[in-house]
N, C-alpha and C positions, 0 to 999 in steps of 0.2 A: 484475489484468491478466494475461491469459494470456501464456505465455512467447513472446516474439518471437524470430524467427530472422533472421540477416543475409541480405542478398541472395545468391543463388547465386554471382554473379560478384563477386570483389573488384575494386578499382580497380588494375589492372595498367597502369602508365604506358607509353606508347610511348617509343621510344628518344629521340625529340626533345623529350620532356617528363619526363625522369627525375628532376629535382630539384624541391624544393618551390617554388623561385623560378620555374622554367620552368612548372610547373603553374599557379602564380598568374597569371603574366603572360600566357601563351598562352591560359589558360582565360578570361581577360578579353577577349582580342582575336580569338580564333578565331571566325570568323563562324558564325552559325546561322540557321535559318529563322525569320523574324518571324511571330508569330501573326496570324491574320486574323479573330479572333473579334469580333463586335460587342459594344459595351459602352455603359453609360449612366453619367453622372457623378452622384455623390452627395456630400453634405457632412455631416460629423459635428460638432456643436457641443460644445465642451469647456466645463467649468465656469468657466474664467477668461476666456471670451469669444473665444478662438482657435477655429479650425476646422481639421478635417482634410479633405483632398480624397481621394475614393474613386472607384474604377471598379468597377461591377458587371457581371460577365459571367454571363448567365443559363444555367442548366443544367437537367438533367432529373431527376437523382437528389436525394433529400432530404439533401444534404450541402452545406455552404458551406465552401469553403477560403478562409481569409483569409491574405494574403501581405504580409509586411513587409520592406522593403528595408534595406540597410546604410548606413553613414555616407557622406555625400556623394552618395548615389544618389537614385533616385525610382522610381516604378512602371513606368518604361520601361527599367530596367536589364535587361541581357540575361538574367540568372538569373531575374528576375521574369517576363519574357515566356515563358521556357521553362516555368516553373511553371504559368503560366496555360494553356499548351498541354497539359501533361500532366493538369492537373486537369479541363480540358474534355474531354479524351479519356476520362476516367473518368466523365464526365457530371455533374461537380460544378458548382454555382454557384461563382463566385469573386468575392471582393472584393480588389482591390489597394489597399493603404492607403499614402498618402503621409504621411510624418512632417511635422511642423509646418513650413510654408514651402517644402516640397519639391515639385517637379514642378508639377502643376496647383494646388497649394496655395500658390503664391507670392502674397503679399499677404494671406493669411488668418491669419497668426500673428505675434504679437510675441515670444513666448517661444521658447526653443530646444528642440530635441529632443536627447536624449543617451542614453547606455547605461542610464540608470535610468528611461526613459519607459514603464515598464510600466503606469502609470495611463492613458496615452493608448491603449495597446493595450486596456486594460480598457474604455475608452469605446467603442472599435470593437466589442468583443465584445457590450457591452450594447446598442448601437445595432442590431447585427445580430440579437440576440435579439428586440428589439422589432419589427423590420421583418420578420423571417423566423423566427417562433417554432417553426415545424415542422421547421427544418433543424438537423441536427447540425453542430457547428463543428469544423473542423480548422485549427489555426493553424500557419503555417510562417514562422519568423523566420530571417533571414540576418544573421550577423555581429553588429553592434551591436544589431539587433532581436532576435537570438537571446538575447542576454544579458537584454534588457528583458523578453522573453517568459518566461524562466526565473525572473526576479525576480518577475514577476506570479504565476506558478504556485506559487512557493515562499513566498508571503506576505511578500515583502520590501519592500513598499510602505508608506508612512505610513498609508494608509487602505485598507480592503478594496476589491478591484476585481473586476469580472466576469472570468470565465475561460472558455476554450473546453472542448470535450469531449475533445480530444486535441491533441497538439502535436508538432512537429518543429523542433528548434533546430540550425541548421547553423553550425559554426565560431564559437561564442559566445566573446567575451573575458571569461571568467568571473572572472578576476582582473585588473581594469583597471590597477592599478599595475604589475603584472608585464608586461602587454602594452605599456604606455606605455614601459617600459624596453626591452623587446625590440625594438620597432619603431624605436627611435632608434639602433640599432647596425648596422654592416655594410651589406649591400645593402638591408636592410629600410628604411633611411633613405629610399630612393626611394618606397616606399609612403607613408611618413610625410609627405613633401613633397607628394605627390599629394593626400592627405587634407587637408592644411593649405590647399592651393590651393583645393579645393572648399569648404571651410568658410569661408574668407575671402570667397569669392565669394557665399556665402549671406548673410554679414553685409552685404556691399555692397548686395545686393538689398533687404534690410530697410531699410537707410539710404535708398536711392533711393526706396523706397515710403513713406518717412516713418513707419515703424513703430517705430523705436528711435532713441535719441539716439546721437550720435557719441562714445561713451564708452569704446570698447573698442580698445586699442592692440595690434594684431597686425602681424606682419611675415612675409615669405615663407619665411624659413629657420628659423623657430622650431620647437621640438619640439612634439609632441602634448601633453606635460605643460604646457609653457609656454602653449600655446593654451588648454588647460583652465583654467589659472590666470587667463589674461587675459580669457576670454570665458565659457566654459561655467559655471564656478563662480559668477561674478558675475551673469550673466543667469539662471542656474538656481536661485539661492538657496542655494548651498553656501558653507561657510566658506573652503575652499581645495581644491586638487586632492586632497590626502590625504583630506579629508572626503568629497568626491565619490566617490573610488575605494572608500573603505571602505563607504559607504552603498549604493552601486549595483553592487558586484561580486556576481554571482549565486552564486558559489561558497559563500557563507555560507548559502544557502537551498535548495540542491539536495536536502538530506536531508529537507526538509519537503514536497516536491512530492507531491500525491495524484492529479493528472491523468495519465493514460497519456501518456508523453512519450518521444520518441527524441532523444537528444543525439548528434549526429554531428560528429566532429572528425578531423583528419588529423595524424599525428605529425610530418609535415614542414611544417606550417604555418609560414611564415617569421616570424610575429610574435605568434602566439597559442599559448603553451605549453599542451599538453594535460594535463600531469600534475596541474595544479590541479583539473581536473574529477574525476580519479580520487581525489585526496587528500580531496576534499570528501565522499566517501562518499554518493553519490546514493541516494535512497530506492528501494524496490523497484518503484516505479511508473515509474522512469526506466531506459530501456534505453540504456546508453552504448556507442556504436559508434565504435571507433577504427580508422581506416584508416592503413596504413603510408605511403601516398602520396595526394596530392590537393592539397597546398598550401593556400592560402586560397581556398576556393570555386572551385578549378580542376577537380579530379577528372577529368582526361583519361585515357581508357582505350584500350588497343589492341584491346580485345575487342568493342567496340560500334560500330555505325554512327554516324558523326558524332563519335565519340570522347567523347561526353558520358555519364559515369557517374552524375553527381549526379541528374539527372532519373530515371534508372533506379532509383536507390536510394530516392529520395523516393516514387516510385510504389509500389515494393515495400512500404515502411513504411506508406504511406497505406492500402493495401489491408488490411494486418494490423491497424492501429489501428482501422479502421472496420468490420471484419468482426464 
């Protein structure tokens, strides 16, 4: 891989978003222009009978950008919509992929998605190769999906899986145990409760749709680790949370990645420690970009129209990875 260079502009926060918490919160709620690109629905059949719901936005160039959302989200998340807009601006075809049961995928999956779902990402890459063999693939994963993407690329899955030609992983929780501990303290507890609310809602939907038994005991004020013990590990086939965190933390596999990859993190992310990515000694095919500011997928800048630095950085790296 040729040497990558960082974007000319760093993420210099405006005065009203100077902390990681403000970056995270305002980055989530600051309005943006919704994309107006036409799309068509697709479905991907998984080996266990579940399906993934996908949206295909047609492009002009021989590139397919596949976008994967974070925990509790779907393909209508604000950061996904902005990624669609920038990829279409570059002329790319785009697939936005909903994890199991998310968004338009409600009713299509019994099993859960989680931070180790790199095999589901592999199914999307394989389906895209079959449908569009002439297109180069760029995968962009956010948060939970970023970890699953890195796990896929580093060979950290039980079985080999298809991989893209290049990848960008944004704010990945590469050490799941450390992240579960970090999100349970201080102001980060607010994010934890938000994730728990969304995850419990997803369980209720599966129950209402008759897809799973009423066998999982969860409550509103539980921690993320407690939720993983009560649901993720049982439904996902893990022994317990420690087993899940050990098997699905991408930090153990970053040194084995051979696909050109950008790993983008912020040092002020409120609940994802960046040092674990550095300590893992990523391979030479991984370009580790650490921003001093940005929070968790906020990246609000005082130097750009609309204050959105993340699409600017992703477009910069997409051009370099695909040149």
